[in-house]
N, C-alpha and C positions, 0 to 999 in steps of 0.2 A: 258531546258525543261526536258532532260532526267534525270538530277541529283536526282528530287524527288523520281522518278521509282526505279533508282539504288538503291538508299539509302534504299527504302524499302524492295527491294530485299537482301541486304545486310544484313539488321535487321533480316529478317526472316531466311536468313542462318545462323545468329550468333545465334539465338533462337533455331533453328533446332540442330545445332552443340553441345549448351550447354545440351539440352536433352539427344542427342547421348552420350555426355561425361558422364553425370549423369548416364546414363544406364549401360555404359562400365564400370564405376567406381563400381556400385552395382554389376555386373556380375563377376567382378575381386576380389571383396570383397567376395562374395559369395563362388567363387572359393578357395580362400585363407583359408576361414573357413573349407570349406570341406577337403583342403589338411593339415589342422592343425589337423582335427579329424583324417584323416588316417594317418599322421604321428604317433599320440599318440599311435595307435594300432600297429604301426611298431616297436615303442621303447618298447611297453609291450611284443610283441614277441621276440624282440633282448634280452629284459633281461631274460624272459623264456627260450630261446634257451642257453644263456650263462650260466644259472644256471643249466638246465638241460643235456646240451652236451658240457659245457666247461671243461675242463682237472682239474677235482677235485679230480680223481681218483689216488692214487700212483702206481695202475698197469701200467699206461703209461709210457713210455720212456720220457726221458727228450726231446729228438728229436721230437718225435709225439706230446708231449703239446706244446712245441714251435710252430709249424706246425700248431696246432689248434689255439693257441693265435695268431699267425701273419693272419689267415683268421677272426678272430673276430675283432682282430686291424682294418683290412683294412675295414669290414663292419662297424663298429664304426665311422671310418673317413668318411664314405659317410653319415652316420646318423647324425653325428655332422655338416657337412656341409649341410645338408637337414635342419637342425634345423637353421642354421645361415640364411639361405635364407629366412625361414619362420618368423624369428624375423625381417628382412629387410623388408617383405611385411607387416608386422603388424605396423612396425614403418612408414611405408609410409602413412598408413590410421590413423595415430594416436592413435593406440589399444594398450591397456597394454600386453606387452610381459611378458608371463607367463614362471616361473622359472620351469623348467622340471626336477623334483625331480626324477624320474625313470630314466632318462637319466643319471643324476649325479650319481646315484646309482650303475648303470650299469657299468660307465666307471671306478669308485671307485674299484667295485669287478673284473673288468677285470685288473686293474693296482696291485690289490692285488695278481691276480693268476699269474700274470707276476713275481712279486717280489718272491713268494714261489717258483716257478719253477727256478729262477735264482739261489736263495740260495740253491735248491736241486742240481742243476749242480754245484755249488761251492763246497757243500758239498761231492759230488759225487767225484769230481777232488782231493779234498784235501784228502779225506780217502783213494782213491786208491794210492795217493803219499806216505801215511804212510804206507800202507801195503806193498809196493816196497822197503821201508827203510831196511837196514841192521841191526838186531837187535842192534849190537854195536855202530850205528849211531842214534839210536832213541833218541830224547829229549823230555822227558815227561813234562818238565815244559814249553816248546813251545807248544806242542800237547794240554797240559791243558789249556793254554791261548788262543788258537784257539777254542777250544770246548766252552769256556765261551764266547767267541765273537759271535759264533754261537747261543749259547744258549740266549743270549740277543736279537739278531737279530730277533731270533723266538718269543721270548715273546712279543716284541714291535708288529711285525707282528700280533701275535695271538689276539691282542687286536682288530685289524682291520678286521682280516680274518673270524673271528667266527666259528672257529672249522671245517673248510674244511677238509675233509679226507686227503688230500694230505699234509697239515699243520702239520696234528697230526702224521702223518706217519714219517714225516722228524724230527718233535720234538722227538718223540720216538728213531729213529736211532741215533740222536745227543746224547740225553740222555744216552744211552746205551754204547755209546764209552767212 
């Protein structure tokens, strides 16, 4: 006797649960889309910060530049983690995962800055070593080879770094040697 009533109650509970699930799904989806929009602003601000506050000036010491770069790298790691989290959410809803060109460009610019400062540090150490060599021990051929290697690295990097002041200053220093 109680079976038809229990079944009707069960059916009603299923219908209510289905409605609740659909509502929650829409709420989560709307939240995800808002997060995606907010993330886009975060990426844009990160890019602006790197371009305006990143170590692009040769007036910085290598140590200060590396410190600033480490802070940007740490921030970028959090941004990329958030990007991956949002991509997972989009995939859950079967939504297209957009390619974030601004994030990719920012990562590339950060890598280029890291490379130019690594080269700057390497050049500083090499030049300092040459300054302390006794005149009688100078090997001009070897020094010339080293300068040519640096010039090649700088030209290759220059194609990607698009004239940042720190790159231009390092190139000038190497060319003058």
